N, C-alpha and C positions, 0 to 999 in steps of 0.2 A: 428439530430442523434437519432436513435431509440435504446434506452437502453433496450427495451423489447426483442429485437432480440439477445438473449444470449444463447449460447450453449457450453457445455464442449467439448474440442477438444483433449487435450493431457496432460499427466503427465510425468515428467522427474525426475528420482531419481539420475541420474548422468549427468555430463556436456556433456558426449558423446551422451546422449539420447536426448539432446535438439533439437527441430525441427528447420527447417530453418526459419529465421525471414522474413516474407513476408508482414506484416502489421505493422503500428505504434503500439508500445507496451506500455500500461499503467500498471505500476507495483505497486502492493500493498505490502507494507513492514511494519512489526511491531512485537513486542514481542508476545510470546504465550499468548493467552487469553486477548488480548487487544481490541477485538471486530471487528477484521478484516473481518471475515465472515459475521457478521451482517451488516457491512457497504456495502460490496459487494452486498449482497442480497437486501438491500434497494435500491441501485443504479440501479439495473436491475429489480426491482419489482418482485423478486422471494422469495419464502420462504426458498428454500434450494439449490440454484445453487452452492454456496460455503457452504460446510457442517460446521455447528457450532459444534465444537468438545467439548465434556464434559471433555476430557482428554487433557490438555495443552501439546503442543509439539508433537501431534499426526500427524499433517500434515507434512510429511517428503519429499514431492515432490514439484516441481514447476509446478503449474497447469495452463494450458492455456485455456481460454474461448474466443470464437469469439463473439464480440459484435458489430454488424453492421460493421463499417469500421475499427475497431481496435481489437487487441488482449488484453484482460484483463489478466494480469499475476499475479497469486497469489503465493507469495513466502512463504516458510515454516516459521512459527513463530520462533523467536530466544529467548534465555535467560531462557529456562526452565531448572531448576537445576537438575531434575531427569533424564535427557537424558544422556546416556552413553558417555564416552569420544570419543569412536569410532564414535558414531552417530554425535557428535558435529564436529568432523573432517570431516566426509562426508558432513555435512551441509556446512561447511566453503569452502570445495572444490567445491561444487555445486554452491554456491553463486559466488565464484571467477570465476569459469568457465563461468557462465552466464554473469556477468558484463564485463568480458574480451573479450567476443565475439563481432564481428562486427554486432550489431543488431540495429533495428529501435527503439531505446530508445526515447519514446515520452514524458513520464512524470512518475515520481515516486510519489506515494501517501504514505507518511511516517505517520504512525499512532501512536499516543501517548495517553495514558489514562490520561484524563484531571484531574483526582483526585490526581495524584501523580507527583512529579518531574520526568523529564525524567531519565530513568536508564542509567547506563554507556554504555550499549549496544545501547540504543536509540541515545545517543550522539555520539558514535562511528559511527553509521550508518549515522547520519546527516552530520558529518564531512566528511565521505567518499563520500557521494553524492555531497557535496559542493566542495570538493577538486577535484573530477572527472569532475566537471562542468556539472553534470546531472541536468536537470530541475526537481524540486520537489516542492511539497506542503506539509504542515503538517496538518493533521486532528486530532482534539482533540475529542476522543470518551468518552462515559460514562457520558456525560453532564447531562443526566436525573437523575443520581444517586446523584447529588448535589443540594442543595437548591439554590435559586437565589443569596443570599448573598455570599454563598460559591463559586458559579460560577464566580462572579465578582472578588472575592479575588484570586481565582486560575488563572484567566486570567491575572491579574496583576503580580502575582508571575511568571507565565510562561514567561512573557516579560523579567524578570531578568534571569530566568533559561535558556532561549534560546537567551541570549544576543549575538550579533554577527551575528544573522540570522534574523535581522529585515526585510530584503527585501524579505524573503520567505513568500509567501501567506499562511495564516492560516485560518482554517475553524472549528469552534466548531460544533459538530454533535451529534444528539440524535437518536438512533435506535428506540426509542419508539415513538417520535413525528414526526420523519423525518426531524427535523430542520437541515439545512445545506445541505440537499440532492440536492436541485435545484441548489444551488451555485456551489457545487462540480461538478455536471453534466455539467453545463455551462462552467466551467473552462476546464474540460476534452475535451468537444466538440470543444472548441476554439483551444486547443493544437493539437488535432487530425486533424481538418480541415486545420490548417496551415501546418502541416506536409504533408498531402495529396496533397494540392495545390502546395507546393514546389516541391514534387516529380513529379507531373504532368508537372510543368514548366520545369523541367530538361529533 
């Protein structure tokens, strides 16, 4: 899988604007300012494929990028307090509209800031993905902002904080060192290749 073959294709601000689902979709989800853009850019070896916003909550559209054999889908970040009530409502309708469509859901990459316990919104999203039976992994970002002893402590605490989701694959990630990138790429590649081969068999 060539992750360097990445290009922006489409942005949808309403469910009615969502493009037809033609390829496996690898979806990136997380709260505002969790390091989602940095993770995406590292995975595709770009500095600014996904824009790193200085203003949390600014990404208000679902952005589609074509990466070799799949679509990388960048969801708008959730949980930013300063977003208006109307904007939160539009976001909720957009998310619901996306996940309720008959799409080629391949994998959801749920992102959590390793430094903190998962927020209520994080836990709501994880429960939603789990209950819907959608395949997902959890990536812990901002690892490089912790000392080694703190990293070990937080990983132990996260086991308790995410109790009930022990079977979900988890990947610590550093945007600075690139730690975790190869493992995440390998997991995505395997999921995409499996989906492509199943569709070919059909």
